[in-house]
Structures are given as C-alpha cells and as structure tokens.
Residue, then its C-alpha position, 0 to 999 in steps of 0.5 A: m854199788n848204790y846205797t839205799a837206807h833201811p826203810a825201818r831205820y827210825g823204828t827203834m832209835e830214840y830221839r832227844r831234844a838238844g836243850q831248848s832248841g827244836l833240834k832232836l838228836s839220835a840218842l846214840s851219835l857216831g863219833l869219827w874221832h880216831n877210826f876214820g883217818h887215812g890209816s883206817d880201812i875205807d870199806e869198814a868206815k863206809a860200812m859203819v857210817e851206812g850201818a849207823f844210819d840204817g840203825g837210826i843214828t842221824h848225828f855224825d860228829l867230827a872235828n877239824n883235827y880228827g884223823p889221823p892226820p888232822g883233817s883226814a876224818e872230815e875228808r873221808f866222811g865227805k867222800i862217804l857222804k858223797e858216795s852213799l848219803c848225799s840224797y839223805r843230807d836233810e835227814l843228817i846232823i853233821s857236826t864239826k869243831a875247832g879249838y885244837t892245833m891245825w896249822p903252824g903259827p898263831y892263827g891255827d889254834w884256840g879260839s880267836r875269831k880268825y882261827l874259828i872262821a878259817s877253820l870252818e871254811q876248811s872243814l866245809k871244803r873237806l866235807g864237801l858241804e855248804y853248811v854243818d848242822i852244829f859247829y862247836h868251839h872245841r875247848p876254852d881259850p884262856n887267852t882270848p876273850l870269850e866274847e870274841t869266841v862267841q861273836a865268831l860262833s854267832h857270825v858263822v850262823r848268820q852266814g848260814k855256814a852252821l845252823y846251830v852252835g855248841i861248846s865242848n870241854y867247858k866246865a860248869k862256870e865257863a859253860k854258864r858264861a858262854i851260854e849267857l853270851l851266846k843267848e845275848a848274841g841271839t845264837p843260843c848254845i844248844l849243846n855242851q860236849v863233855r867226857y862222861s862215863i860210869l868211871d869218869r864222874s868229873i862233870e858230876k863233881d863240877g856240877l855241870l849237869d845241874a849248871m846246864g839246866n834245860q838251857a843246853g843239852t849235854i852230849c857225852f864222849s868216851p862213854l866206854a872210858q877208852g874201851l875199859l868198859s868194853s869186854k876187852y880187858l875182862d880177862g886182864s889181857i891186852a889185845d894187839d888191836s886195843r887202845a891199851a896196846e896202842g898206848q896213846f890214849l889208854k896206857k897198859s899200866a891202867i890195866t891193873n889186877e885190881r881194876v880188872g877185878l872191878l871191871n868184872e864186878l861191873n860186868a856181873v851187874a850188866q849180866r844180871r841186866a842181860q846186857s854186855l858191859a858196854q851196853m850197860a855203860i851206855s844205858w847208864l848215861l842215857r838214864d839221865e834225861r839231861v843227856s841229849s846223846v851219847l857219842i860212840g866211837a866204834r872201830t868195827t860194825a860189830q862194835l857199832n851193832e852191839n852199841i846200838d843194841a844197848l837201846r833195845s836191851r835197855s831197862s830202867f836201873t833199880n836203886d840196888e843196881l845204881k848203888a852197886i855200880d857206885d860202890i864198885v866205882g868208889r873203889w876205882r883207883 
C-alpha cells in the first residue's frame, strides 16, 4: 500500500535552527538506535517512521553501528525510505555517524580518515542514498590527531556525500577545539549530540551548553534516561519488555525503592502540569533554546505519539516547578 504523508504534518511541530547554520531541525527527532535492527518488527518500524513524519518529525538519526547487528538499522531504514518516503527525500534530514567498532582490524573503529570515509561509503550503500544530510564523528579518538578527523569530515562535505557535519559525545574542551578546526576548514560544525536528561546533568557540570554558545546546536539523546523517565517503573515492577529486564543498558539494580519513590515525586510534578512523566522530561529539555532537538527512541507507535504530544501539552515551567525538579534530582543516588 502506497504511503501518503499527512497534509497537516507541519502544523504543530516546532523547528529550531542548528547553531548558526541555515538548517532547522524538528524539535523532536526519531532515533533509530536499538529498535530498528533485524530482531525488531518491520511493520512496527515502518509505522513509527511514517507516523513520525506525519507528526512533523523530519530528522531521522542513525549510526553505522545501530541495530543490532551493526548496520541493520541503516539497512531497514533504507528499505522503509525506498518503500514509503523516497518521494519526500527533500523534506527529510537523515543523519548517520561513525566512531565505534564496525569491522575487525585497525581500520574499523575510532576516528582515522580511512575509517570515517570508508564507513560513510558503507552507510550510503545500506541507506540507498547518494548523500546524508548530517555526518557525525561519533566519539573523540584519543589516538588520532583531531586535525585528521576534522579533515575527513570536511572532505566528505566537499565530495557531496554529506551536507553538514557534527560531533557526538564530545565534552566541552574537545568540542570547542573541534568546532574551531572545522570552522577553519570551511566546514562549520552545526551540532554536538550528547546525553542529557532531567536525571543526567553531566553536560551542565562540564559547561558544555555554555561552551557551544551559538556556534553549534545541541541535540540530546537518552532524554528519558533509558526509560526511567517513562511511566514503566512507577510501581516498582520490571516488565518483560523493558530495558531494565533486558539488562544491557539499564540494570534491574537501578530500580531501587528509593529511586521509584523519587520517580513518583517527579511524576507528581508532571501531573500538576497535565503531562505524563515522559512528556515533562522532553519539555524540560526543550525549555532551553540552546537545545536544537531532542532524540526520542520509541519502541512502539503509542510511545511515539505520547512523545509527540509533549509539544502540544507543553507549557512554560514556573520557578517553583524547576526548583521542585532540581530538589528531587538532588536526592537521586
């Protein structure tokens, strides 16, 4: 069955500029990290991609190692793109990354020129594309000169295989240096993708948001702290389909009675705002204009729609609400 995008898809979504670039991102982006591999349901994955675009989400975020297995998320998205969204390609922002292990030997990891360029070539084949809109270096490489990594990023833009470049998981000091070098190379860095949530404030302590200034935008992943900021754990139980049950990224040991109590306190703040806990967590990130977009990693269309509804239910935070949130998080151990 042919897919036709919803005609009102741009009506309720907010679009924010990425740094000083001319590119605007949907305030919510769909991350295809761990729910689009070979073991996931292809029909559900397709429904989520189509539903995201119908809801005004234009940015779809991938990486060479997303799956599992690595590469399979790009393959699956490439198939969905060909079957459903190919006629809308110019309305989409498709990003991918390289920086983690992809193949054996010394050339399949980190940040060398050889690895980055080879990885992007492979990603484009899996996606069925001639170019991606954004190509990120996925993590700093302590053993490769940053100048070499930057030159490789600049090279793929000059080749026309990426329109923009970004960095991911860079802390303030290294991010500032990468941004300076990319600017000198004539290929400005438009985004730094980092972990950030109500519960994880490490980038605040690092001063990263201030360090970015207006040079590069910030895009946040894990906004729900691996599901802790959803409603899944409010009763203290661990569902079979939850991340805590899988134990790979969130351990069962993280669901302590104390933490469940604090999550319920946060949920009480959300309820007073007429939001779910997940919606409040997303709204809390978007309250900061330096945040260009928030990456959501839904497993189902129901979760996706709840996250999109965060924009419709969003209201400004009062000082009392922000203080209450900070007081609760301050007791998080």
